[in-house]
N, C-alpha and C positions, 0 to 999 in steps of 0.2 A: 869922892863921895862914897859913903858906906851903904851897901845894899840892905843890910839888916842892922838896925840900930837899937832894936829892943828884943827882949826874950820872946815876946808874943809873936813877933814877925818870924823869928827863927822857928818857932813851933809850927806855924802855918806852913812854912816852906817844907819842913820835915814831913808833915802830914800829906801834902800834895805828892811828895816824892814816894811815900809809902804806898799810896793808892795806885800810882803809876806802876810800881813794882808788882803789886798784887794783880792788877789787870793784865799786865804783860805775862805774868806767870800762868794765869788762867787760860789766856789765848794760846800760849805755848803748849800747855798741857792738852788742850783740845786738839791742837794740830798734831800732836804726837800720839793721839788716841788715848789720852789719859782720862781721868774722871772729873776734870775741871768743869765740864758742862752738866754734871749731874744736878747742880743746884743753881748754876748761873744761866742767865738768858741774854738775849740780844741787848746791847751790841757786843758783849764779851763773847758770846757763842752765837755766831750768825745763824739765822733761820732756825732757831731752836727754842723749845719751851720745856722747862724742866718738869718732872713729875709733880713736884710740890706746887707748881702753879696751876695744875689741872684739877678742877673740881670733880670729885668722884661722880661717875655716871653722867657726865656732861658731854662726852664725845659721841656724836650721832654718826650714823652710817654715811651721811652726806659729807662728813668731815674727812672721810678716809679716801686714800688714793685708789683708783680703779684696780691696780695690781693687788692691793691689800684686800679689797672686797672679793676679788676672784679667789684668793687663797682661803679666805674665811668661808666662802660659799662652797668650796670643794672639800671642806673638812668632813671626814667620815665617808667620802665617796671614792677613795682610792681603789686601785686594782686589788682584786682578791689575792690573798697570800697563798702560798703553797698548802696543799692538803696536809693535815697532821697525820701522825702515825695511826694505824688501826688500833682501836681499843680492844680490851680483852673480851672474850666471849662471855655472854651473859649466862646466868644460871639456868639450868634446865627447868622448863615450866612443868606444871602439874599435868598428869596424864589426862587426856580428854575422854569423853564418853565414847563407847563404841557406836558406830553408825548403824545403818540398816543392814541386817543380815538375815539368814534363814528364810529366804523367799520360798513361799509355797502357794500352790493354787489348788483349790478344792472344788470339784464340780460334780456332785452326785445327782443322779436323775431323780426327779420328783413327779408324782402324779397329782394333777390339779383338777378339780371339778369344773363343770361348766359355770361361767360367770366370773366374778372378780375374786382374786386370791392374792395373798402375799406369802413369799417364801423367804425365810431367814436362815443364812448359813453362818455359823460361829467359827471363829479362829481357834486354834489350839491354845491352851493356857499359856499366858505370857506373850502372845503375839497380838499384833494390831492389824485391823483390816485397812487396806489402802485402795481397794478397788473391787469391782464386781460387775456382774452382768447376767444375761440370760440367753440361752440358745434354744430355739424351738427344736424338738426332737422327733417324737412319733405321736401317732394317734389321730392326727388331722391330715387331710389330703392337701392342705395349703397353709402356708405360714400366715396368710392373711387372717386366719381364724384365731391367731394369738396376738394380742395387743399388749405391748409393754407400757405400763402406766408410770413406772418409776424404778430407779435404781440408785440406792443411797446408803451411806454408812449408818449403822445403828448401834444401840447399846453404848452410847457416848459417855465418856468420863472426862473431867477436866483436871489438869494438873499444872500448876503455875501459869494459869491463863491459856493453856494449850489443850484443845479438845482432841481426843483420840477415840477410835471406835474398835470394838472387839468383835463386831459382826457386820454382815452386809445383807441388806434386804432388797428384794425385787418385788414389784407389784405388777400384776398382769391380769388381763381379762381373757378368758377362754370363750371364744364365740363359735366353737365347733358344734354344729347341731347334733352330733352324735353323742356328745357328753364329755366325759373326762379325757384328758390328754396327758402325755408325758413331756416334761420340759427338763432342761439342764441348766440350773442356775450356777454361777461361779462366784467365788470369793478369793481374793488375793491377799495373803497375810505375810507379815514380816515381823522379825524381832527388832524393835526400835527403842532406843533409850532417849 
């Protein structure tokens, strides 16, 4: 008895043989680390899904193995690398303004009448007043006869939102029953930019 008695049967047999050869070749390529599984899936490539079978943006975190999740979560948090070389020195900055200098204290004696008085001491030209005060000096038998009512900067000017004073004023009351007394007011001045 003849196995193939028509051309059609011969063609079917040849096709079956060709599929067998292709499948065996793909399996062999996969086992050898080839690219046979780049487009083939199970059963030709066991437990595999080719890229062409995955819909873009369809794989969720739950689909990933725990080891893969750990690697992804550690991205960007590795150990710090070694320090790089020191960079070149920057350009020299602009010179700053001079600070406070030229400290001076002026304390001339002044005679004041009985009652309330103010005494103003001015700083030399170009200097600013930063403090002042009053010392009872002579004319009264007790310092209680001299009452200091105030001690404050005066002749204020404002530059760029900053107020400065060129003099210092003290206000006092002379309660000495004998009349006028001598006091010593002070002003502290500096050159300040």
